[in-house]
N, C-alpha and C positions, 0 to 999 in steps of 0.2 A: 272659257278656258283660262286658267291661271298660269302666268309666266313669271318666273324669277330669274334674273340674269346676274352674272358676275363677270369679272374681267377675263377675256379669252386667254388661252395658253396654247402651247404646241400640241397638247393632247386633249384639245377641247372636245367635250362630250356633252350632248344634250340629254337630260334625263326625262323620261316620259312615263307618267302614271295615269291609268284610267280608273276612275271611281265607278265600279259596277254595283254599288250599293252594299258591298260586303263590310262587316263591322271592323275588320282589321286594316282598312285602307289607310296608307300613310300619306296624308294630304301634303306633307312637307317633303316627301321622298327622302327623309333623313337617312334611313337605313340603306337605301339604294345608293345615296351619295357616299356613305362610309364604305360600302362595298366597292364602289368605283374608285375611290381614293386608295383603298387597299390594293387594288389591281394596278395602280399606277396611272389611272386616268384623272383628268381634272374637269369636274362638272362646271360648265359655264352658264347653263340655264336649266331650270326645272319647270316642266310643262305638265299640268294636270287638267283633266277634263272629265266630264260625267257622261256615261252612256248606260242605257238599260241593258245592252248586251254588246259584245264585241262585234265589230264589222267583219264579215266573213272574209273580205279581201284584204283590207288595210288595218284592221283592228280598231283604228280610231276614226275611220271614215275619210273620204277624199278631201272634205273641207279642212279638217284638222290637219291632215297630212300636208296640205298646201301651206298652212300656217307654220308648221314645223320646218318645212323646206325653206321658207322665206327667212325664218329665224336663224337657221343653220347658215344660210348665205351671209346674213348680216354679221354673225359672230365668228364666221370662219370655222365652224365646227367640223370635225373630221369623223364623227361617229354619233349614232343615235342609239340610246340604251333604254329599253323598256323594262318597267318594273314587273310586268307580268310575262308569263311564258307565251311565246308566239309559235304558231304552227309553221311548218316549213313553207307552205304557200303564202301565208301572211308575211313572213320574213322576206321571201323572194319578191313579192309585190311591193313591199315598202322600199326595198333597196332600189327597185326600178323606178319607183315614183319619186323618191327623195334623192336618188343618185348619190347615195352615201351608204357605207356599211351600217347595217342595222343588227343589233344583237339584243338578247333578252336576259332576264335575271338568271336563268338556268346556265347559259353559257358563261356569264360573268362569274358565278360561283365555281364552275368547273375551272375557269382560268385561275382563280385565286387558289384553288386546291392544287392545281398543277404547279404554281409558283411556290407553294409552301410545303409540299410533300418532301420529306427528307429520307425516310427509310425506303428500302426496297419494296416492302409491302405497300406503303402509302403510294408510291409511284405507280405500282401495278393497279391499285384500286382506282386511282384517278384516270389512268390510261383506259381502263375498261369503261368507265363512265363516259369518257370523252368519245371513244369509238362508238358506243351505243347512241350517243347524241348525234354524231356526224352521220351515222348510217341512215338516218331519216332525212338528211339535208343535202344529199349529193346533188340534187337538182337545183340547188340554191342560186349559184351565179356563174358556174363554169360552162362556157360554151363548148369546150372540148369534149364534154360528156356526150355530145350528139354524134361524134365520129365513131366509125366502126374500125375494128382491128381484127385481123384474122389471117388465115393462110399459113403456109409452111414457114417455120422459123419465127413466127410472131406469137406473142402471148395471147391467150384467149382463143376460143374456137372460131370457126368460120362464121362471120356475120355477128360476132359478139360485140355489142356496143361498148364504148368506154365506160358508160355508167354501170353496165352489168359487170364489167371487169373490176371496177373500183368497189362495187358492192361485194363482189366475191372476195376481193383482197381484204376488205374491212371485216367481212365475216370470218375469214381465216385468222386474222389478227385477234378478233374477239375470242375465238375458240382457244388460241394459244395463251392469251392472257388469263382466261378463266382457268385453264389447266395449271398455270403457274400460281395463281391465287389459291387454287385447291391444295397445292403442295404447302403453301404458307399456312393455310387453315389447319392442315393436319399437324404441322409443327406446333401451332398454338394449342391445339387440342392435347398434344402430348405434354406441353408445359402445364396446362390446366389439370390434367390427370395427376401429374406429379404433386401439384399443390393439394389436390383432393386427398391423395394418399397420406400427405402430412397433416390432414385435417385442418387445412388452412382456412381461416375466416376471411372471405373475399369481400372487399369494399370497392365500389366503383364510383368515381365522380362523374356526374352527368349535369347538363344544364345548357342554357342558351349561350351562344358564342359571346365572348368578352364578359362573362359573368365573374371571371376570376378563378376558374377551376385550377389552372396550372399554378397560379400564385398560391392557392390554398394547398395544392399538392406539395409544393416546395416547402411550405411552412410546416406541414405535418411530418414529412419524411426527411427534412433537411437536404433536399435535392437542389439541383441547379438547372432544372428543365427550363427551356426558353419560354419566357412569358413577356407579353407586351400589351399595352392598352390599344388593341386593334382587333378587328374581326378575324377569326380563324388564325390566330398567331401560331398555333401548333395543331397538327393533324394526326400525328403518330401517337398511338397508345403507349404509355410508359407505365410499368408496374414495378413497385418497390416494396420491400418489407417495411411494415409500420410497427414500431416498438411502442407498446401501450402499457409498459410496466409489468404488472403481475397477471397479464392476460393468460388464460388457461391454454391457449393454443396460438400458433403463428397467425399473423394478420398480414394480408397483402392489400395494397392500395393501388388502384389503377386510374390513370387520367385518360379520358377518352375525348374524341373530337366533339366540338361544340355543335349544337343544333341551331337552326335559324328558320324563320318563317318561309314557307314554300320551299323547303329543302328538296332538291330534285330527287325523285324516287330512284333514279338511276344511281345516284350517289349512295342512297340508303342501301340498295342492293349490293353495290360494289364494296361498300365498307362493312359488309356483313362480318368479315373476320375480325375487324377492329371492334365493332359494336357488340360482338359476342361476349366481350369482357363484361358488358353491362348485363347481358342476358343471364350469364352464369354467376352473377354476384349474389352474395347473401344479403347485402344491404346496399342501397343506392343513396349516395349523398347528393341530393338535388341542390346544386349551387344556384342561388338566385342573386341577381344584382339588385340589392335592396334600394340603391340610390336611383335606379331607373324608374321614371314615372310609369312606364309600361311593363313593369315586372310581372304583373298578373297575367297579361296576355302572353308574355314570354313563357311563363310557367305552363300555360295552356298548350303552346306549341311544342314544348318539350314532352308533355304528356301524350300528344298525338304521335310523335316519333317513337316514344317508348312503346306505345300500343302497336305501332307498325312492326317493330322488331321483336314483339312478344315479351317485353320486359315490364309491362304495366302492372303486373301483379306482385312484383318484387317489393319488399318493404322499403319505404323511403324515409329519409330524414331530411327535412328542409334546412339548408344552411344559408341564411340570409347574409351575404357577403357585402363588403364595402360599407361597413358601419361608419367608418370615418368620413365617408363622402355624403352621408345622409344629412338633410337639413335638420337643424335643431328641433323644429317643431314636429318632425316625424320620427325622431329617435325613440326607440322603445324604452319603457321604464324597466322592463325585465329583459335580461340577455338570453333567457331560455324560457319558453312557454309552449303552448300548444295552439295550433291553428285549426279552426273549424273548416273542414272541407266535406261538403255533402253530409253534414251531421256527424262526421268522424273527427276525433281529436288527433291531430298529427303533430309529432314533435317538431319544434322549430328552435333553431339556435342562431343567434346573431354574432357574427365575427367580423374581423377585418384582417384579411390575409396580409395586407400591406403593413399594418402596425403591430399585428400579433394579438390584438385585443380579442378575447373570447376563444383563442385557439386552445388554451389549457382546458377550458370547460368542454370544448368539443372532444378533446382527447380523452378526458375523463368519461364522457358519455359513451364514446366508442369502446372504451375499455370495459365498461359495464355490459355492453352488448356482447363483446367477445367472451366474457367470463360466464355468461348465462348457461346454465345446464339445460334449461327448457328451450323450446323452440321460440323463434322470433314471433312477434305478433302476427295474427291472421292476415294474410295478404289482402283480404277484403278491406282491412283497415289502413291500407297504404294509400298514398296520394297519387296513384297512377292515373285515376280519373280526375282531372282538374277542371272539368267543365264548370263546376260551381265556384271556382276560385274568383272568376270575374265578378261575382256578386258580393265579394267581401269588401271591396273598396280599398282604401289605403290601409297601411299597417296599423293594427290596433295598438293603442297606447295602454 
């Protein structure tokens, strides 16, 4: 087991990752640490270990659990955070064994989304995902769930246990939230039909979280949407008209929520109304953090989510952002070229949303797409399937 520690704090949290032999394992738990800090936690230790398969009871096994418990006592940690998703039984067993709250990556992302959601729609979507997550974990730590309530004047039927009552209440809340989200979805569909009647050319920004989508959005449409160098800085979809000179038809640009490795499926389902902007787009601008050494793996994760929501076949343009942050030896000789993916040449443009470098070239390229009288390239030539990207290595010079 590998252990890395830092100075303790009032929100001391121990990060735990288990290497199960998967290629995307983050040995340094860097992304989990960024997520924890985004949620207001302070990682004080990072623990990694290897296993062939998760332990059915404690995920890491009793021996490793004892080591984590001792480390938590030494550092005064107040919470244990796992990089993988835990089953309700594993979470309950770990809390009993460690005598500390134990949470996983899924709940952490839900917490961040709950903190960052600003619009009515975003709050509803996060609430739905949270309720769905909690509905499977009512038996986690509350002893009152074993009590029974019933009889005249009390909520619940005769002999109905507290856990049954809570499950029914959560089920009712899920139903109400889904109905409210369906109303929001109908409103968005009305807005999309209006754009279609105007023959609007729809462009959506997609990409890994913190790739610079919102900064690029602000640069293209001169907006002031909130952007920050942190994970999930913004969750709400924003759509603005994009002026591209002599384009033959109106152009709209939508900024969508960022994706991340192991994005909870509950969030994908809950954010269906938001992600629908990507599904209905004519072109997807896949924004990539070119300065991130793991950008190829991030592209692959984005491709998986696009496939999950049915947007993998939409024509994509690769926009490699943060050109100003790239090392000198990795900067491209050309600012616009094509990237080979599975034998298909896909358009790629290098820009810096922060400095404005390459933005004019991107606008010119998009104007050319909007002016076309012919259809866009065959969807089969898009970069929806990025499985082969990982074989490309670093950016070609």
